[in-house]
Rosetta silent file (secondary structure, phi, psi, omega in degrees, C-alpha in Angstrom):
SEQUENCE: MEAAKLVMMANQIGKFFAAQRGADPVAAIANHLDKFWEPRMRAEIAAHLAAGGAGLDGPVRAAVGRLKEARPPGMGV
SCORE:     score description
SCORE:     0.000 S_00000001
   1 L     0.000  148.422  178.738   -7.424   11.465   12.538 S_00000001
   2 L   -74.327  143.998 -174.016   -9.755   10.225    9.796 S_00000001
   3 H   -68.712  -38.781  178.809   -9.559    6.525    9.256 S_00000001
   4 H   -56.530  -42.089  178.612   -9.053    7.114    5.430 S_00000001
   5 H   -65.372  -39.351  172.966   -5.991    9.129    6.172 S_00000001
   6 H   -64.173  -41.920 -178.923   -4.601    6.428    8.491 S_00000001
   7 H   -62.797  -46.569  177.253   -5.357    3.802    5.965 S_00000001
   8 H   -62.344  -42.499  175.259   -3.468    5.721    3.234 S_00000001
   9 H   -59.595  -47.955  178.856   -0.465    6.212    5.492 S_00000001
  10 H   -63.920  -43.579  176.266   -0.374    2.679    6.726 S_00000001
  11 H   -56.758  -39.192  178.074   -0.671    1.470    3.105 S_00000001
  12 H   -66.950  -43.708  172.485    2.222    3.686    2.014 S_00000001
  13 H   -62.810  -45.133  174.109    4.450    2.197    4.746 S_00000001
  14 H   -50.670  -46.977 -178.975    3.398   -1.201    3.741 S_00000001
  15 H   -65.850  -28.004  179.848    4.449   -0.624    0.149 S_00000001
  16 H   -65.925  -54.422 -178.023    7.780    0.621    1.285 S_00000001
  17 H   -66.826  -28.401  177.831    8.464   -2.402    3.435 S_00000001
  18 H   -69.030  -22.495  177.071    7.120   -4.862    0.887 S_00000001
  19 L   -81.314  -14.702 -177.489    9.772   -3.562   -1.600 S_00000001
  20 L   -84.949  127.079 -179.599   12.575   -4.296    0.787 S_00000001
  21 L   -74.038  143.001  171.393   14.493   -7.578    0.038 S_00000001
  22 L    84.086   -9.831 -172.594   15.206  -10.045    2.737 S_00000001
  23 L  -104.633  144.046  168.603   12.805   -8.477    5.280 S_00000001
  24 L   -77.011  101.969 -170.952    9.433   -9.705    6.717 S_00000001
  25 H   -57.389  -37.979 -173.602    7.190   -6.873    5.511 S_00000001
  26 H   -65.015  -49.573 -177.593    4.461   -7.640    8.157 S_00000001
  27 H   -65.562  -42.412  175.735    6.946   -7.581   11.017 S_00000001
  28 H   -60.220  -40.897  179.113    8.583   -4.449    9.642 S_00000001
  29 H   -67.477  -43.899  177.677    5.278   -2.562    9.297 S_00000001
  30 H   -61.069  -39.705  175.215    4.166   -3.562   12.734 S_00000001
  31 H   -65.093  -38.765 -179.519    7.494   -2.401   14.119 S_00000001
  32 H   -68.945  -43.959 -177.831    7.330    0.966   12.365 S_00000001
  33 H   -67.800  -36.499  174.957    3.734    1.538   13.584 S_00000001
  34 H   -61.569  -47.021 -177.475    4.762    0.552   17.129 S_00000001
  35 H   -76.198  -44.063 -168.728    7.867    2.901   17.132 S_00000001
  36 H  -112.290   -6.718  174.394    6.593    5.950   15.200 S_00000001
  37 L   -92.262  141.992  173.987    2.884    6.131   15.464 S_00000001
  38 L   -62.698  153.847 -178.278    1.164    7.734   18.508 S_00000001
  39 H   -56.861  -45.853 -171.222   -0.847    5.363   20.714 S_00000001
  40 H   -62.294  -39.466 -179.285   -4.086    7.241   19.613 S_00000001
  41 H   -63.696  -49.218 -173.806   -3.122    6.544   15.837 S_00000001
  42 H   -61.210  -44.381 -179.628   -2.410    2.925   16.637 S_00000001
  43 H   -58.277  -43.916 -177.713   -5.753    2.585   18.586 S_00000001
  44 H   -69.696  -40.698 -179.702   -7.667    4.161   15.579 S_00000001
  45 H   -75.836  -22.711  167.812   -6.171    1.919   12.976 S_00000001
  46 H   -70.332  -42.727  176.350   -6.715   -1.154   15.292 S_00000001
  47 H   -64.837  -32.544  178.079  -10.346   -0.062   15.686 S_00000001
  48 H   -67.023  -45.446  174.202  -10.593    0.322   11.918 S_00000001
  49 H   -60.609  -42.128 -178.914   -9.363   -3.144   11.492 S_00000001
  50 H   -63.383  -30.672 -174.896  -11.747   -4.536   14.089 S_00000001
  51 L   -90.092   12.419  179.504  -14.583   -2.843   12.093 S_00000001
  52 L   121.058  -34.352  173.695  -13.554   -4.605    8.832 S_00000001
  53 L    74.541   29.352  177.888  -10.372   -2.868    7.827 S_00000001
  54 L   -52.137  128.431  178.608  -11.827   -1.395    4.651 S_00000001
  55 L    80.799   -6.407  177.835   -9.004   -0.293    2.267 S_00000001
  56 L   -78.767  128.589  179.511   -6.089   -1.825    4.203 S_00000001
  57 L   -64.946  155.087 -179.418   -3.681   -3.871    2.029 S_00000001
  58 H   -45.393  -56.472  178.523   -3.136   -7.474    3.137 S_00000001
  59 H   -59.620  -36.723 -176.069    0.329   -7.032    4.875 S_00000001
  60 H   -67.588  -42.950  176.845   -0.884   -3.990    6.562 S_00000001
  61 H   -56.190  -54.347  179.580   -4.008   -5.815    8.049 S_00000001
  62 H   -52.967  -48.521  179.973   -1.695   -8.431    9.293 S_00000001
  63 H   -58.048  -49.234  179.448    0.767   -5.816   10.776 S_00000001
  64 H   -57.003  -41.303  178.492   -2.086   -3.945   12.590 S_00000001
  65 H   -60.730  -21.592  179.767   -3.188   -7.271   14.002 S_00000001
  66 H   -99.713   -5.390  177.557    0.248   -7.632   15.618 S_00000001
  67 L   -47.910  142.345 -174.253    0.436   -4.224   17.267 S_00000001
  68 L   -80.674  -24.623 -171.297    1.660   -4.514   20.889 S_00000001
  69 L  -127.270  164.580  161.729   -0.655   -1.669   22.217 S_00000001
  70 L    69.607   33.815  178.994   -4.029   -0.168   21.525 S_00000001
  71 L   -83.392  129.055  169.146   -5.907   -3.262   20.570 S_00000001
  72 L   -66.925  157.710  175.689   -9.682   -2.583   20.982 S_00000001
  73 L   -51.856  144.792  179.776  -11.609   -5.239   22.835 S_00000001
  74 L    88.559   -3.837 -175.297  -12.020   -8.357   20.897 S_00000001
  75 L   -84.761   -7.463 -179.445   -8.748   -7.980   18.976 S_00000001
  76 L   105.247 -164.719 -179.436   -6.911  -10.754   20.736 S_00000001
  77 L   -81.946    0.000    0.000   -3.853  -10.702   22.918 S_00000001
């Protein structure tokens, strides 16, 4: 999938969770991506972040950094 499409989708998810009261949007976004995105999609968005993350909103950047799987080399634990 194109990075631009993944960025758009991730930012839409981010906007949804940012509007939820009483929830940690970064944790909610990361949880959603872990549960509902295919491993390939998570790997692609993580690689996009590693390459600079152009277009990703702040909370989405943080959430992608928290993903449990699919971190490219150099992305941490």
